C-alpha positions as CSV (number, residue, x, y, z in Angstrom):
1,M,119.7,100.5,97.5
2,T,121.7,100.8,94.3
3,A,120.2,101.3,90.9
4,T,121.9,97.3,90.5
5,S,118.9,96.0,91.3
6,R,116.7,96.6,88.5
7,A,116.1,93.9,86.8
8,P,117.8,92.7,83.6
9,A,118.4,93.9,80.2
10,G,116.0,92.9,77.7
11,T,112.9,92.3,80.2
12,P,109.9,93.9,78.9
13,V,108.2,97.1,80.0
14,V,105.4,97.4,82.4
15,R,103.5,100.4,81.1
16,P,100.8,102.6,83.8
17,A,97.7,100.8,83.2
18,D,98.7,97.5,83.7
19,A,100.9,97.5,86.6
20,L,97.7,99.0,87.5
21,A,94.6,96.7,86.0
22,E,97.3,94.3,88.0
23,L,97.0,95.4,91.3
24,V,93.3,95.6,90.9
25,A,93.0,92.0,89.9
26,G,95.3,91.4,92.7
27,N,92.4,92.6,94.7
28,R,89.6,91.2,93.0
29,R,91.3,87.8,93.5
30,F,92.3,88.6,97.3
31,V,88.1,89.5,97.9
32,N,87.3,86.2,95.9
33,G,89.1,84.1,98.1
34,E,91.4,83.1,94.7
35,P,94.7,84.8,95.9
36,E,98.0,83.3,93.4
37,H,100.5,84.3,95.8
38,G,100.9,82.3,98.8
39,H,104.0,83.5,99.8
40,E,106.2,80.0,99.4
41,V,110.0,80.7,100.2
42,S,110.4,79.3,96.7
43,A,108.7,82.7,95.5
44,A,112.0,84.3,97.5
45,A,114.2,82.1,96.0
46,A,113.2,82.8,92.3
47,A,113.5,85.7,92.7
48,S,115.8,86.9,94.6
49,G,118.3,87.2,91.5
50,G,116.6,90.6,90.5
51,Q,114.0,92.9,90.2
52,Q,110.7,94.5,88.6
53,P,108.5,95.8,91.1
54,R,105.4,97.1,88.3
55,A,104.3,99.5,91.7
56,V,105.7,101.7,95.1
57,V,102.3,101.9,96.8
58,L,102.1,103.8,100.1
59,G,100.1,102.5,102.8
60,C,99.8,103.5,106.2
61,I,101.0,100.7,108.9
62,D,97.9,99.7,110.5
63,S,97.8,96.2,110.8
64,R,94.5,95.5,109.0
65,V,95.5,96.7,106.2
66,P,99.2,94.1,104.3
67,L,99.4,95.5,101.3
68,E,100.7,92.3,99.6
69,A,98.8,90.5,101.3
70,I,95.1,92.6,99.7
71,F,96.8,93.0,96.2
72,D,98.2,89.4,95.9
73,Q,101.5,90.3,95.1
74,T,104.4,87.8,95.4
75,F,108.2,89.1,96.0
76,G,110.2,90.9,93.4
77,S,106.4,92.2,92.2
78,M,105.6,95.3,94.2
79,C,107.3,97.3,96.3
80,V,105.9,99.2,99.8
81,V,106.8,102.6,102.0
82,R,104.3,102.8,105.2
83,S,104.2,105.4,107.2
84,G,101.1,106.2,110.3
85,G,98.7,107.8,108.5
86,H,100.4,107.4,105.1
87,V,102.6,110.1,106.2
88,V,104.8,111.9,103.7
89,D,109.1,112.3,105.5
90,R,111.8,112.6,103.6
91,A,112.9,109.1,103.9
92,V,109.4,107.8,101.7
93,L,109.8,111.0,99.6
94,G,113.5,109.1,99.1
95,S,112.1,105.7,99.2
96,V,109.4,106.3,96.6
97,G,111.6,108.2,94.3
98,F,114.3,105.7,94.4
99,A,110.9,102.9,93.4
100,V,111.1,105.1,90.5
101,G,114.4,106.4,88.9
102,A,116.6,103.8,90.1
103,L,113.6,100.6,89.5
104,G,111.7,101.9,87.0
105,V,108.4,101.4,88.3
106,P,105.3,102.8,86.1
107,L,102.4,103.3,88.7
108,I,102.8,104.8,92.6
109,M,99.7,104.1,94.7
110,V,99.0,106.1,97.8
111,L,96.6,104.0,100.3
112,G,94.0,105.3,102.4
113,H,92.1,103.4,104.5
114,V,88.3,102.9,106.2
115,R,89.0,104.2,110.4
116,C,91.8,104.8,110.1
117,G,93.8,106.3,113.7
118,A,96.1,108.5,112.8
119,V,93.3,110.9,110.8
120,A,90.6,110.3,113.7
121,A,93.2,111.5,116.5
122,T,94.2,114.7,113.8
123,V,90.2,115.2,114.3
124,D,90.2,114.4,117.2
125,A,92.8,117.5,117.6
126,L,91.3,119.6,116.2
127,R,88.2,119.6,117.6
128,T,89.9,119.7,121.2
129,G,92.3,121.7,120.5
130,E,94.6,119.9,122.2
131,R,97.7,117.7,120.0
132,P,99.4,115.2,120.9
133,A,102.8,115.0,121.9
134,G,106.0,113.6,120.9
135,D,106.3,112.6,117.4
136,V,103.1,111.7,117.2
137,G,101.8,114.8,117.4
138,Y,104.6,115.0,114.0
139,L,101.5,112.4,111.9
140,V,99.3,114.5,113.3
141,D,100.2,118.2,112.0
142,E,100.8,116.3,108.5
143,I,97.4,115.4,108.7
144,A,96.0,119.0,109.9
145,P,95.6,120.1,106.7
146,A,93.3,117.5,104.9
147,V,91.6,117.5,108.0
148,R,90.9,121.6,107.7
149,S,90.3,121.2,104.1
150,A,87.6,118.9,104.9
151,G,86.3,119.8,107.9
152,T,85.5,119.1,111.5
153,E,81.8,118.5,112.0
154,G,80.2,114.9,111.1
155,P,80.3,111.5,112.0
156,D,81.7,111.0,108.6
157,A,84.5,113.8,109.2
158,A,87.0,110.7,109.9
159,D,86.6,109.6,106.3
160,R,85.9,112.9,104.5
161,A,89.3,114.0,106.1
162,M,91.4,110.8,105.3
163,R,90.1,110.4,101.6
164,A,91.3,114.5,101.5
165,H,95.1,113.3,103.0
166,V,94.9,110.6,100.2
167,T,94.5,113.0,97.2
168,R,97.1,115.8,98.6
169,T,99.6,112.9,99.1
170,V,99.3,111.3,95.7
171,S,99.9,115.4,95.1
172,R,103.1,115.3,97.1
173,M,104.7,112.2,94.6
174,Q,104.1,114.0,91.4
175,E,105.8,116.2,93.2
176,I,109.1,113.9,93.2
177,A,112.2,114.7,91.5
178,G,112.2,113.1,88.3
179,V,108.4,112.3,88.7
180,P,106.8,114.5,86.7
181,E,108.6,114.1,83.4
182,A,108.1,110.8,83.7
183,I,104.0,111.4,83.8
184,A,105.2,113.6,81.3
185,A,106.1,111.1,79.2
186,G,103.7,108.2,80.2
187,R,106.4,106.2,82.0
188,V,105.2,106.6,85.8
189,S,101.4,107.3,87.6
190,V,100.7,108.6,91.0
191,V,96.7,107.4,91.7
192,G,95.1,107.6,95.3
193,A,92.9,104.8,96.8
194,V,91.0,103.6,99.8
195,Y,90.8,100.4,101.0
196,D,87.5,99.2,103.2
197,L,88.8,97.3,106.3
198,D,84.8,95.3,106.3
199,T,85.3,94.0,102.7
200,G,88.6,94.1,101.4
201,W,88.2,95.9,98.5
202,V,90.6,98.9,97.1
203,D,88.2,101.7,95.2
204,L,90.3,104.2,92.6
205,L,89.6,107.0,93.6
206,S,88.7,109.8,90.5
């Protein structure tokens, strides 16, 4: 990946608020059954010469949450980074940093979702004291601080923890090299959101 992937000189600059409005409008089209983008090969070819993505979205690997689809975005319009429970590691940090620094995206979104298996597994691990073995244990370790802050009691513990985890991840995105300066200059915004598996709606977190 190099900075030469950026859009040609003279391409209009997209403001953070406009990028967010576009994702919100796309989610509305998706929920209303009126998507504009069908992901046809002609659209892929049209975007092959350069790119100016308007957002980078960090989400979970859950197969029920296809990010380009739920925001009704086409080729070249959105960078996607996914990991179990949108857990952050150096690869994620580097990917988001590249999207901001080399591609000039004006928006970073952290998207959690209801009934996240990784978050539920972390709640169970803290309740029982039994940490999963292997690399899955790494996901649990990374989500655990959010679960502890939200508490493990009650039937809505996993939902509370998921939202707390989104908020913590937003904070980490704001600390990526170059991002604080871009935020201060008004070039970049970082937002957290939650996807509802049942309705398809994406709700922004305040």
